[in-house]
DSSP file (Angstrom, degrees, kcal/mol; ACC not computed):
  #  RESIDUE AA STRUCTURE BP1 BP2  ACC     N-H-->O    O-->H-N    N-H-->O    O-->H-N    TCO  KAPPA ALPHA  PHI   PSI    X-CA   Y-CA   Z-CA
    1    1 A M    >         0   0    0      0, 0.0     3,-1.0     0, 0.0    70,-0.3   0.000 360.0 360.0 360.0  11.2   97.9  113.3   98.3
    2    2 A D  T 3   +     0   0    0      1,-0.2    70,-0.3    68,-0.1     3,-0.1  -0.346 360.0  23.4 -63.6 149.3  100.8  112.6  100.6
    3    3 A N  T 3  S+     0   0    0     68,-3.8     2,-0.4     1,-0.2    -1,-0.2   0.759 101.0 117.6  66.4  31.2  100.5  113.9  104.1
    4    4 A T  E <  S-A   71   0A   0     -3,-1.0    67,-2.0    67,-0.7     2,-0.7  -0.987  74.8-112.8-126.2 136.7   96.7  114.1  103.7
    5    5 A V  E     +A   70   0A   0     -2,-0.4    65,-0.2    65,-0.2     3,-0.1  -0.538  51.6 151.4 -68.6 111.7   94.0  112.3  105.7
    6    6 A T  E     +     0   0A   0     63,-1.5    46,-1.3    -2,-0.7     2,-0.3   0.397  54.7  41.9-121.1  -2.5   92.5  110.0  103.0
    7    7 A W  E     -Ab  69  52A   0     62,-1.4    62,-3.0    44,-0.2     2,-0.3  -0.989  53.8-166.0-149.6 149.7   91.3  107.0  105.0
    8    8 A F  E     -Ab  68  53A   0     44,-1.5    46,-1.9    -2,-0.3     2,-0.4  -0.967  12.9-159.4-135.2 154.1   89.4  106.3  108.1
    9    9 A E  E     -Ab  67  54A   0     58,-2.6    58,-2.2    -2,-0.3     2,-0.5  -0.990  15.6-164.8-140.7 136.3   89.1  103.0  109.9
   10   10 A V  E     -Ab  66  55A   0     44,-2.1    46,-2.4    -2,-0.4     2,-0.4  -0.990  21.4-168.9-115.3 122.9   86.8  101.3  112.5
   11   11 A A  E     +Ab  65  56A   0     54,-3.1    54,-1.1    -2,-0.5     2,-0.3  -0.913  16.5 145.9-115.7 139.3   88.3   98.2  114.0
   12   12 A T  E     - b   0  57A   0     44,-2.5    46,-2.5    -2,-0.4    47,-0.6  -0.986  53.0-126.3-160.0 164.3   86.6   95.7  116.1
   13   13 A D  S    S+     0   0    0     -2,-0.3     3,-0.1    45,-0.2    44,-0.1   0.339 109.6  56.6 -98.0   5.9   86.4   92.0  117.0
   14   14 A D     >  +     0   0    0      1,-0.1     4,-2.2     2,-0.1     3,-0.5  -0.489  61.3 163.6-130.7  67.9   82.7   92.2  116.2
   15   15 A P  H  > S+     0   0    0      0, 0.0     4,-2.2     0, 0.0     5,-0.1   0.796  75.5  55.1 -63.7 -28.5   82.4   93.4  112.7
   16   16 A E  H  > S+     0   0    0      2,-0.2     4,-2.0     1,-0.2     5,-0.1   0.918 109.6  46.8 -61.7 -42.9   78.8   92.4  112.3
   17   17 A G  H  > S+     0   0    0     -3,-0.5     4,-2.8     1,-0.2    -1,-0.2   0.876 111.8  50.9 -63.2 -39.0   77.8   94.3  115.3
   18   18 A A  H  X S+     0   0    0     -4,-2.2     4,-2.8     2,-0.2     5,-0.4   0.898 109.0  51.1 -67.8 -39.3   79.7   97.4  114.1
   19   19 A Q  H  X S+     0   0    0     -4,-2.2     4,-1.9     2,-0.2     5,-0.2   0.906 112.5  47.4 -68.9 -41.4   78.0   97.2  110.7
   20   20 A Q  H  X S+     0   0    0     -4,-2.0     4,-2.4     3,-0.2    -2,-0.2   0.931 115.9  45.0 -59.4 -52.5   74.6   97.1  112.4
   21   21 A F  H  X S+     0   0    0     -4,-2.8     4,-2.2     2,-0.2    -2,-0.2   0.957 120.9  34.6 -55.0 -60.5   75.6  100.0  114.7
   22   22 A Y  H  X>S+     0   0    0     -4,-2.8     4,-2.7     2,-0.2     6,-1.1   0.867 117.3  54.9 -68.2 -39.3   77.2  102.3  112.1
   23   23 A G  H  X5S+     0   0    0     -4,-1.9     4,-1.7    -5,-0.4    -1,-0.2   0.950 114.6  40.3 -61.8 -49.2   74.7  101.3  109.4
   24   24 A G  H  <5S+     0   0    0     -4,-2.4    -2,-0.2    -5,-0.2    -1,-0.2   0.853 120.7  43.3 -65.6 -38.6   71.7  102.1  111.7
   25   25 A L  H  <5S+     0   0    0     -4,-2.2    -2,-0.2    -5,-0.2    -3,-0.2   0.886 134.0  11.8 -79.7 -40.8   73.2  105.2  113.1
   26   26 A F  H  <5S-     0   0    0     -4,-2.7    -3,-0.2    -5,-0.2    -2,-0.2   0.453  97.0-111.1-117.2  -7.0   74.7  106.9  109.9
   27   27 A G     << +     0   0    0     -4,-1.7    -4,-0.2    -5,-0.7    -3,-0.1   0.674  58.3 167.4  79.0  18.7   73.2  104.9  107.0
   28   28 A W        -     0   0    0     -6,-1.1     2,-0.3    17,-0.1    17,-0.2  -0.355  22.3-151.1 -63.7 145.0   76.7  103.4  106.2
   29   29 A T  E     -C   44   0A   0     15,-2.6    15,-2.3    -2,-0.0     2,-0.4  -0.729   5.8-144.2-111.5 162.9   76.9  100.4  103.8
   30   30 A F  E     -C   43   0A   0     -2,-0.3    13,-0.2    13,-0.2     2,-0.2  -0.989  14.0-171.4-136.9 126.1   79.5   97.7  103.9
   31   31 A G  E     -C   42   0A   0     11,-2.4    11,-0.7    -2,-0.4     3,-0.1  -0.555  35.6 -73.6-108.3 176.3   81.2   95.9  101.0
   32   32 A A        -     0   0    0      9,-0.2    10,-0.7    -2,-0.2    -1,-0.2  -0.176  59.5 -84.9 -68.7 164.8   83.5   93.0  100.6
   33   33 A S        -     0   0    0      8,-0.2     8,-0.2     1,-0.1    -1,-0.1  -0.283  31.5-127.0 -62.8 150.8   87.1   93.1  101.4
   34   34 A E        -     0   0    0      6,-0.4     2,-0.1     1,-0.3    -1,-0.1   0.241  64.0 -86.5 -81.8  12.2   89.5   94.4   98.6
   35   35 A G  S    S+     0   0    0      5,-0.2    -1,-0.3     3,-0.2     3,-0.3  -0.433  79.3 105.6 106.0 176.7   91.6   91.4   99.0
   36   36 A G  S    S-     0   0    0      1,-0.2    -1,-0.2    61,-0.2    61,-0.1  -0.259  83.6 -67.7  97.0 167.9   94.5   90.4  101.1
   37   37 A P  S    S+     0   0    0      0, 0.0     2,-0.3     0, 0.0    -1,-0.2   0.520 105.2  82.3 -81.7  -0.5   94.7   88.0  104.1
   38   38 A I  S    S-     0   0    0     -3,-0.3     2,-1.1     2,-0.0    -3,-0.2  -0.732  83.6-115.8-109.7 160.2   92.6   90.1  106.4
   39   39 A D        +     0   0    0     18,-0.4    18,-2.5    -2,-0.3     2,-0.4  -0.744  51.3 158.3 -87.6 106.4   88.8   90.6  106.8
   40   40 A Y  E     - D   0  56A   0     -2,-1.1     2,-0.4    16,-0.2    -6,-0.4  -0.973  23.9-158.8-132.7 117.1   88.6   94.3  105.8
   41   41 A R  E     - D   0  55A   0     14,-3.2    14,-2.6    -2,-0.4    -9,-0.2  -0.837  17.6-122.8-108.8 133.6   85.2   95.6  104.7
   42   42 A M  E     -CD  31  54A   0    -10,-0.7   -11,-2.4   -11,-0.7     2,-0.5  -0.486  24.1-142.0 -71.6 134.0   84.8   98.8  102.5
   43   43 A I  E     -CD  30  53A   0     10,-3.0    10,-0.7   -13,-0.2     2,-0.3  -0.866  16.6-172.7 -99.6 134.9   82.5  101.5  104.1
   44   44 A G  E     -C   29   0A   0    -15,-2.3   -15,-2.6    -2,-0.5     5,-0.1  -0.914   4.6-177.4-116.8 151.1   80.2  103.5  102.0
   45   45 A Y    >   -     0   0    0      3,-0.5     3,-2.0    -2,-0.3   -17,-0.1  -0.995  37.5 -81.9-147.9 152.3   78.2  106.4  103.1
   46   46 A P  T 3  S-     0   0    0      0, 0.0     3,-0.1     0, 0.0   -18,-0.0  -0.266 112.3  -5.5 -56.2 127.8   75.6  108.9  101.7
   47   47 A G  T 3  S+     0   0    0      1,-0.2     2,-0.6     2,-0.0    -3,-0.0   0.559 104.4 127.6  71.2  13.2   77.2  111.6   99.7
   48   48 A G    <   +     0   0    0     -3,-2.0    -3,-0.5     1,-0.2    -1,-0.2  -0.874  13.1 144.6-111.7 111.7   80.8  110.5  100.7
   49   49 A E        +     0   0    0     -2,-0.6    -1,-0.2     1,-0.4     3,-0.1   0.659  61.1  70.0-110.6 -24.6   83.5  109.9   98.3
   50   50 A Q  S    S+     0   0    0      1,-0.2    -1,-0.4     2,-0.1     2,-0.1  -0.991  89.6  29.9-142.8 142.1   86.5  111.1  100.5
   51   51 A P  S    S-     0   0    0      0, 0.0    -1,-0.2     0, 0.0   -44,-0.2   0.668  83.6-153.9 -72.1 154.0   87.8  110.2  102.8
   52   52 A R  E     -b    7   0A   0    -46,-1.3   -44,-1.5    -2,-0.1     2,-0.3  -0.345  14.8-163.9 -77.9 165.4   87.1  106.6  102.2
   53   53 A G  E     -bD   8  43A   0    -10,-0.7   -10,-3.0   -46,-0.2     2,-0.3  -0.987  12.8-155.5-155.9 167.2   87.0  104.1  105.0
   54   54 A G  E     -bD   9  42A   0    -46,-1.9   -44,-2.1    -2,-0.3     2,-0.5  -0.907  18.7-130.6-140.6 165.0   87.0  100.4  106.1
   55   55 A L  E     -bD  10  41A   0    -14,-2.6   -14,-3.2    -2,-0.3     2,-0.5  -0.988  29.0-155.6-123.1 116.8   85.8   98.2  108.9
   56   56 A Y  E     -bD  11  40A   0    -46,-2.4   -44,-2.5    -2,-0.5     2,-1.1  -0.829  10.8-143.9-103.8 125.4   88.7   95.9  110.1
   57   57 A N  E     -b   12   0A   0    -18,-2.5   -18,-0.4    -2,-0.5   -44,-0.2  -0.737  16.6-176.5 -86.0 104.4   88.1   92.7  111.8
   58   58 A T    >   -     0   0    0    -46,-2.5     3,-2.6    -2,-1.1   -45,-0.2   0.676  23.4-145.6 -81.9 -11.7   90.8   92.5  114.5
   59   59 A K  T 3   -     0   0    0    -47,-0.6   -46,-0.1     1,-0.3    -1,-0.1   0.743  67.7 -63.3  54.0  22.3   89.8   89.0  115.6
   60   60 A G  T 3  S+     0   0    0      2,-0.3    -1,-0.3   -48,-0.0   -47,-0.1   0.478 117.6 109.8  84.9   2.3   90.8   90.1  119.2
   61   61 A E  S <  S+     0   0    0     -3,-2.6    -2,-0.1     1,-0.1    -3,-0.0   0.674  81.4  29.7 -92.8 -15.4   94.5   90.6  118.2
   62   62 A L  S    S-     0   0    0     -4,-0.2    -2,-0.3     3,-0.0    -1,-0.1  -0.961  93.4 -99.6-133.0 155.3   94.4   94.4  118.5
   63   63 A P        -     0   0    0      0, 0.0    -2,-0.1     0, 0.0   -52,-0.0  -0.415  50.0 -95.9 -71.4 150.8   92.3   96.7  120.7
   64   64 A G        +     0   0    0     -2,-0.1     2,-0.3   -54,-0.0   -52,-0.2  -0.379  55.0 164.7 -65.1 148.8   89.2   98.2  119.0
   65   65 A H  E     -A   11   0A   0    -54,-1.1   -54,-3.1    -3,-0.1     2,-0.4  -0.984  38.8-146.2-159.7 161.7   89.5  101.7  117.6
   66   66 A A  E     +A   10   0A   0     -2,-0.3     2,-0.3   -56,-0.2   -56,-0.2  -0.958  44.7 147.5-132.1 112.3   88.2  104.4  115.3
   67   67 A I  E     -A    9   0A   0    -58,-2.2   -58,-2.6    -2,-0.4     2,-0.3  -0.879  42.6-112.5-143.5 172.4   91.0  106.4  113.7
   68   68 A F  E     -A    8   0A   0     44,-0.3    46,-2.2    -2,-0.3     2,-0.4  -0.779  23.5-147.2-106.4 154.4   92.1  108.4  110.8
   69   69 A H  E     -Ae   7 114A   0    -62,-3.0   -63,-1.5    -2,-0.3   -62,-1.4  -0.978   2.9-151.1-124.4 138.6   94.9  107.4  108.4
   70   70 A V  E     -Ae   5 115A   0     44,-2.5    46,-1.6    -2,-0.4     2,-0.3  -0.915  18.2-129.7-106.8 127.0   97.3  109.7  106.5
   71   71 A Q  E     -Ae   4 116A   0    -67,-2.0   -68,-3.8    -2,-0.5   -67,-0.7  -0.573  34.4-179.0 -74.3 131.8   98.7  108.7  103.2
   72   72 A V        -     0   0    0     44,-3.0     3,-0.2    -2,-0.3    46,-0.2  -0.865  38.3-126.5-130.5 164.5  102.5  109.1  103.2
   73   73 A A  S    S+     0   0    0     -2,-0.3     2,-0.3     1,-0.3    -1,-0.1   0.814 100.5  20.4 -74.6 -32.1  105.4  108.6  100.7
   74   74 A D     >  -     0   0    0      1,-0.1     4,-2.4    42,-0.1    -1,-0.3  -0.879  55.8-168.6-150.6 109.4  107.4  106.4  103.1
   75   75 A V  H  > S+     0   0    0     -2,-0.3     4,-2.2    -3,-0.2     5,-0.2   0.922  91.2  51.7 -66.5 -43.8  106.0  104.5  106.0
   76   76 A E  H  > S+     0   0    0      1,-0.2     4,-2.0     2,-0.2    -1,-0.2   0.928 111.5  48.5 -56.9 -46.4  109.5  103.5  107.5
   77   77 A Q  H  > S+     0   0    0      1,-0.2     4,-2.5     2,-0.2    -1,-0.2   0.933 110.0  49.2 -59.5 -48.6  110.6  107.1  107.3
   78   78 A K  H  X S+     0   0    0     -4,-2.4     4,-2.9     1,-0.2    -1,-0.2   0.860 109.1  54.9 -61.3 -36.9  107.5  108.5  109.0
   79   79 A C  H  X S+     0   0    0     -4,-2.2     4,-1.8     2,-0.2    -1,-0.2   0.911 109.7  46.8 -63.4 -38.9  107.9  105.8  111.8
   80   80 A H  H  X S+     0   0    0     -4,-2.0     4,-2.1     2,-0.2    -2,-0.2   0.931 114.8  46.1 -69.6 -42.7  111.4  107.0  112.5
   81   81 A E  H  X S+     0   0    0     -4,-2.5     4,-1.3     1,-0.2     6,-0.2   0.849 108.8  56.2 -69.2 -32.6  110.3  110.7  112.5
   82   82 A T  H  <>S+     0   0    0     -4,-2.9     5,-2.9     2,-0.2     3,-0.4   0.935 110.7  43.9 -60.6 -44.4  107.3  109.8  114.7
   83   83 A E  H ><5S+     0   0    0     -4,-1.8     3,-1.2     1,-0.2    -2,-0.2   0.872 111.3  54.5 -68.8 -36.0  109.7  108.3  117.3
   84   84 A S  H 3<5S+     0   0    0     -4,-2.1    -1,-0.2     1,-0.3    -2,-0.2   0.735 107.4  51.1 -74.3 -20.1  112.1  111.3  116.9
   85   85 A L  T 3<5S-     0   0    0     -4,-1.3    -1,-0.3    -3,-0.4    -2,-0.2   0.263 130.1 -92.1 -93.6   8.1  109.2  113.7  117.7
   86   86 A G  T < 5S+     0   0    0     -3,-1.2    -3,-0.2     1,-0.3    -2,-0.1   0.507  88.4 121.1  98.1   2.5  108.2  111.9  120.9
   87   87 A G      < -     0   0    0     -5,-2.9     2,-0.3    -6,-0.2    -1,-0.3  -0.225  53.7-123.6 -92.1-173.7  105.6  109.5  119.4
   88   88 A K  E     -F  106   0A   0     18,-1.9    18,-2.7    19,-0.1     2,-0.7  -0.971   7.4-131.7-135.5 143.8  105.5  105.7  119.4
   89   89 A V  E     -F  105   0A   0     -2,-0.3    16,-0.2    16,-0.2     3,-0.1  -0.895  24.5-180.0 -90.5 110.2  105.2  103.0  116.7
   90   90 A V  E     -     0   0A   0     14,-2.4     2,-0.3    -2,-0.7    15,-0.2   0.885  67.3 -15.1 -80.6 -44.8  102.4  100.7  117.9
   91   91 A A  E     -F  104   0A   0     13,-1.6    13,-3.1     2,-0.0     2,-0.4  -0.954  62.1-166.1-162.1 141.8  102.5   98.1  115.0
   92   92 A K  E     -F  103   0A   0     -2,-0.3     2,-0.4    11,-0.2    11,-0.2  -1.000   3.9-174.0-135.1 132.2  104.1   98.3  111.5
   93   93 A I  E     -F  102   0A   0      9,-3.1     9,-2.5    -2,-0.4     2,-0.5  -0.932   6.0-164.6-133.1 114.0  103.4   96.1  108.6
   94   94 A I  S    S+     0   0    0     -2,-0.4     7,-0.2     1,-0.3    -2,-0.0  -0.831  76.1   2.6 -98.1 122.6  105.6   96.5  105.5
   95   95 A N        -     0   0    0     -2,-0.5    -1,-0.3     1,-0.1     6,-0.2   0.994  68.1-164.5  62.9  80.0  104.1   94.7  102.3
   96   96 A D        -     0   0    0      4,-2.3    -1,-0.1    -3,-0.3     5,-0.1   0.363  48.7-100.0 -75.2   5.7  100.8   93.4  103.7
   97   97 A G  S    S+     0   0    0    -61,-0.1   -61,-0.2     3,-0.1    -1,-0.1   0.225 117.4  73.9  94.2 -13.0  100.5   91.0  100.7
   98   98 A A  S    S-     0   0    0      2,-0.2     3,-0.1   -63,-0.1    -3,-0.0   0.217 120.0 -93.2-111.3  10.5   98.0   93.5   99.1
   99   99 A G  S    S+     0   0    0      1,-0.2    20,-3.8    19,-0.1     2,-0.4   0.679  87.9 116.4  86.3  22.3  100.4   96.0   98.1
  100  100 A T  E     - G   0 118A   0     18,-0.2    -4,-2.3    19,-0.1     2,-0.4  -0.974  45.8-159.7-126.3 133.8  100.2   98.3  101.2
  101  101 A D  E     + G   0 117A   0     16,-2.7    16,-2.5    -2,-0.4     2,-0.3  -0.886  28.7 163.5 -97.7 142.5  102.6   99.4  103.9
  102  102 A F  E     -FG  93 116A   0     -9,-2.5    -9,-3.1    -2,-0.4     2,-0.3  -0.979  19.7-170.1-153.5 163.7  101.0  100.7  107.0
  103  103 A A  E     -FG  92 115A   0     12,-2.1    12,-2.2    -2,-0.3     2,-0.5  -0.988  20.4-136.1-152.2 154.9  101.6  101.5  110.7
  104  104 A Y  E     -FG  91 114A   0    -13,-3.1   -14,-2.4    -2,-0.3   -13,-1.6  -0.969  35.8-179.1-112.0 125.8   99.6  102.4  113.7
  105  105 A L  E     -FG  89 113A   0      8,-3.2     8,-2.1    -2,-0.5     2,-0.4  -0.826  24.1-138.8-123.7 159.8  101.3  105.2  115.6
  106  106 A Q  E     -FG  88 112A   0    -18,-2.7   -18,-1.9    -2,-0.3     6,-0.2  -0.958  21.0-133.7-116.6 140.4  100.8  107.2  118.7
  107  107 A D    >   -     0   0    0      4,-1.8     3,-1.9    -2,-0.4   -19,-0.1  -0.185  44.1 -84.8 -80.6-176.9  101.4  111.0  118.8
  108  108 A S  T 3  S+     0   0    0      1,-0.3    -1,-0.1   -23,-0.1   -21,-0.0   0.592 131.5  51.7 -69.3  -7.8  103.3  112.6  121.7
  109  109 A S  T 3  S-     0   0    0      2,-0.1    -1,-0.3     0, 0.0   -22,-0.1   0.356 122.5-102.4-106.3   0.5  100.0  112.7  123.8
  110  110 A G  S <  S+     0   0    0     -3,-1.9     2,-0.4     1,-0.3    -2,-0.1   0.521  70.3 148.2  94.7   2.6   99.2  109.1  123.2
  111  111 A N        -     0   0    0      1,-0.1    -4,-1.8    -5,-0.0    -1,-0.3  -0.578  43.3-126.8 -79.8 133.6   96.6  109.4  120.6
  112  112 A L  E     + G   0 106A   0     -2,-0.4   -44,-0.3    -6,-0.2     2,-0.3  -0.562  39.7 148.4 -81.3 137.2   96.4  106.6  118.0
  113  113 A F  E     - G   0 105A   0     -8,-2.1    -8,-3.2    -2,-0.3     2,-0.4  -0.933  29.8-127.6-151.0 171.3   96.5  107.2  114.2
  114  114 A G  E     -eG  69 104A   0    -46,-2.2   -44,-2.5    -2,-0.3     2,-0.3  -0.927   9.8-162.9-131.7 156.1   97.6  105.5  111.2
  115  115 A I  E     +eG  70 103A   0    -12,-2.2   -12,-2.1    -2,-0.4     2,-0.3  -0.957  14.4 176.6-127.1 152.1   99.7  106.0  108.1
  116  116 A F  E     -eG  71 102A   0    -46,-1.6   -44,-3.0    -2,-0.3     2,-0.3  -0.988  19.1-160.6-153.5 163.5  100.0  104.1  104.9
  117  117 A H  E     - G   0 101A   0    -16,-2.5   -16,-2.7    -2,-0.3     2,-0.5  -0.984  17.7-142.1-144.3 131.7  101.5  103.9  101.5
  118  118 A R  E       G   0 100A   0     -2,-0.3   -18,-0.2   -18,-0.2   -19,-0.1  -0.844 360.0 360.0 -95.3 125.8  100.2  102.0   98.4
  119  119 A R              0   0    0    -20,-3.8   -19,-0.1    -2,-0.5    -1,-0.1   0.469 360.0 360.0 -65.9 360.0  102.8  100.3   96.3
């Protein structure tokens, strides 16, 4: 499934408000975090198995966003390729403590998206 959109994320410093908004608007449900040191709540939605999604509590440390994530074989390599193609690495975390490498990137037009690799 490399190079495929397999995840989406809504990030906010008000996760309870986001749960109320998206739950009310689309009928989404929210489960407990899958572990690790961050507040990350799993999103469920009617009839939806893929792509999966999560609600990330930024605690004000990152701007709010709603983006898609592409699964890749090597986060470091894709970060280098992004820069060589005119994009930008916004943030990169290798080994987040829960077995995932991920990065937030901008394409050559400044659009934010994410990449990840599960170990």
